[in-house]
N, C-alpha and C positions, 0 to 999 in steps of 0.2 A: 219196919224201918221208915224213918221220915224222909220222903223223897226230896223235900226242899233242902234238907241238910246234905243229903247225898249229892244233889245237883251242885251245891256250893263247894263241897269237897272236891268233886271231879273238876269243876271249873278252876279251882285254886291250884290243883296239881297240874292241870294242863297249862295254865298261864304262868305258874311259878311264883305267883304273888296274890295277895288279897285284892290289891287294886286292879290287877289285870282281870281277875275273876269278876270283880264288880262291874268293870266295863263290859265284859262279855254278857253278863246276866242283866245289866241295866238296873242294878240296885245299889244302895250305899255300901261302901267298903266295910263299915261297922256291922252291917247285917250279915255279910258273908263271914266275917271273922266270928261273930257270935254263933252262927249256925254250926261252924266247924268245931268251935269250943264245946258247944252243947252236945254235939255228936260224940266227941272224945270223952266227955264226962259220962254220958249215958252208957257208952261201951266199955268204959274203964281202961282205955288204952290210948297211947299216942298214935295219931294217924299221919301227922306231918312233923318234920323237924324245921323249926324256925331259926333263920340266921338273919344277920343284918342285910345280907345281899339277896337271898332268895329263900324259897320254901321248897323242901324236898320231901317226898313221901317216905314213911317208914315201911317196913315189910307189910304191916297190916293195911296201911294206906294204899300201897301198890295193889294189894289183893282186892280191896274195895274199888279201886279205880278201874282195874281190868274187867271186873265182873259187873260193876255198877253202871257202866255206860250202856251195856245191853239191857240191864234192868230198866233204866230210864227210858230207853227207846221203846221197850215193850209196854211200859206204862202209858207213854204218849199214844202209842198205837191203840191200846185198849180204850183210852179216853176218846180218841177220834172214832173208833168203831161204835162206841155207845152213842155218840152224837149222831152218827150216820143212820143208826137204827130208827131214829125219830123222823127221818124224811130225807130231805135234800142233802147230798154230801157236803161236808164242810171240813175245814182244816187246811193242811198244807200237803201238796203232792210234790215230792222231790224226785227230779228226773235227771239222770246222767246221759249226755249225748255227745257225739263227736263234734268238733268245732264246725266243720263244714255243714253238717246237718242242722246245727243250730242257726247258722248264718243263712241257710237256704230256706228252711221250713218252719223253725220253731216259733217265730213271731206270729205267723198266721194260725198255727196249731194252738198256741197258748190263748190267742184271742178267741178262737172258736170254743175252746174248753171252758174258759171263764164266762163266755156268753151263755153256755149251757148250764154251768154250775157257778152262779154268781157268789156263793158263800165260800168258795174255795180260794186258796192262794197256791200258785204254782211256782216252784223254784227250779230253774233250769241251770245245771252246772255243765259247762262245755269244756271237755278235756279230751285229748286224743290218747287216752289210756283206758284200760279196762278196770273199772273201779270194783272194789269189794262191795257189792250192793248192800248186803246185810251189815257188814262191819262199819261201813261209812254212812249208814242211815238213809239209803235211797229206797224209794218205792219201786222204781224200775229203771232200766237203762236201755237206750237204743244201741244196738250192736250192728256193725256192718261186717259181713263175711261169715265164715264158719264159726260155730260156737264151740267153746271149750266144754268138755264133759263136766257136768256139775249137777247139783241137786236143784238148780233153778229151773223154772218153767220158761217157755218161750213161745211167742207167736210171730210167724213171718207175715209181714204186712205189705211187702213190696220187694221188687228186685231191681237192682241197678246193673248197668253194663258199661264198662269203659269202652270208648270209641276213639279212633284217631281222627282229629279234626284239624283243619287249617283255615285261615281266612280266605274268603272268596277271591280277594285281590291277589293273594299269593298263588292260588291255583290258576287263576287267569294268566299270571305271568310265567309260571314254569310248568304248568300242566299237572296232571294227576300221575301218581306212581302206577305203573302197569303190572308190577310183579314185586314180591317181597324184596328182591335184590335191589330194586330202585331206591329203597329207603336208606341204603348206605350213603347215597349222595344227596339225600333230601335234607334240608335244614330242619332240625328237630329240637324240641325242648324237653328237659327232664325234670320231673317233680321229685324232690328228695335231696338229702344231704350226702349223696354218694360222691366218691372221688371221681373226677373227670376221667373219661375213657370210653371205649366202645361199650355199648349197652344193648340189651335185647328186650323187645316187647313180646311177652308170651301170648300167643294167639292160637286159634284153630282155623283150619281150612277144610271144609267138608267133614268136620268132626275129627280131623287129625291134628295133633299139636304141631305148631310151627313156631319159629322165632323170626321176628322182624328185627334185623340187625340195624342199629342206628348209631350215629355219631353226634350226640347232642352238642349244640353250640352254646347252650345256656342251661345252668342248673339252678332251679328256684325252689325255695323251701315252703312256698304257699301256693295252693291251687288257684287262689285269686290272682296271684302274680303270673302264674302260667297262662291263665285265661287272658289276662290283659296283654301279655306278649303275643299270644296267638292272634288276638284281634288286631294288633299292630302289624301283623304280617311277618313276625320274626321267625316263625317256623311252625311245624306241626307238633301236636302233643296228644298224649293219651289222657282223656278226661272222662269223668262220669257223665253218662248221658243226661241225667237230670240237671246237672250243673250247667250244661250248654244248650238245653232244650229251647230256650227262648232265642238264643243266638242262631240255632239251626232254623227255627221257624221264620226268623227275620232275614235269613240269608247272609248274616254277618260271617258265619263259618259254614263249612261243608264237611261232610264225612268223606274221607278220601281212601278208606280201606274197608269198605263194606263187605268185600269178599272174604276178609279175615276177621274173625270174631274173638272177643274175649268171653270167657264163661260168665253167665249171669251171677251176680253177687247178691245173696239174700240180705234184706234189712229186717231186723227182728226187734221185738220188745221182750226183754228178759226181766223176770221178776221172781221173788222168793215164793215158794209154794204156799207158805202160810199167809200170804197177802192176797191170794187169788179171789177170796170172797169179799175183799174190800170194795165197796161201791165206788169210791173215788178212783181207784185203780181200774176197775172194770169199765167205768165211764171213759177213762182216758184211752184204754185199749180199743174200745168200740169206736171212739171218735177217730183215732189214727187209722184204723183199718178202713173205715168208710171214707175218710178224707183222701187217702192215697188211691183207693179204688175208683173214686169219682173223677180223679185226675189221670186215670189210665196208667198209673204206675201199679201194675196188676198185683193185687193181694193174693198170697198163696203161691203155689208152685206153677211154673210155666209148663 
């Protein structure tokens, strides 16, 4: 099967037009149309239905589309693997990460990775959803929290812990809470799009689960917005320790509930089993493991 023809067919079906496929592939519209026509002629069947408004796949075209995307992905992976056998990793590493992880870490991680592997390109896609790594063409994904049962492999590279923080100025003004009950009357902030009302922070005390009952005065949909409100003295919030580590060191915020703990949350790199031998992926995993370990976000289990 001609991979260039298949690529043009898939792009045409995905875009719904030859012109859209041409923009996606960066080639002339006539080239796309000719490739699809040649493929149809060689296979002796219609693959797309052409109308004045759009292009739709036939049953045969739909079958090629659904199975051809995976075929193209495997062909590209094979080509990259052959390049990598000759020495330094080259090609593209595609990584899915949560938005906050990208904003906090990925700039420096990407810089370190490309300094080590100058022939590589790294594409970071930041979304707060769990992508289909294989189906969406990723080499790996960063996951926060418990992992779903799957055939994918995973390496835990660090742990994060949510902590209750407030601005130093607010604590100076109203004092520290001395018991879980004190939080009922403490000004607090809530991350998420929940309906306003009484909420609970799930914590542990001496290994036993407890709830800190809070009555948030503000509900914010971004952790950056929550942190900014904390720094302005609006209230206390539950935030990831890595996100406020610089604020803690500088004394801008203080931990006000160290007696009550949130369970550690694992940070993992998840990747398909068939990619574990890829030099470009192995290099990325080794770099991330070492990068976090050197910054005392401890790799592995506590």
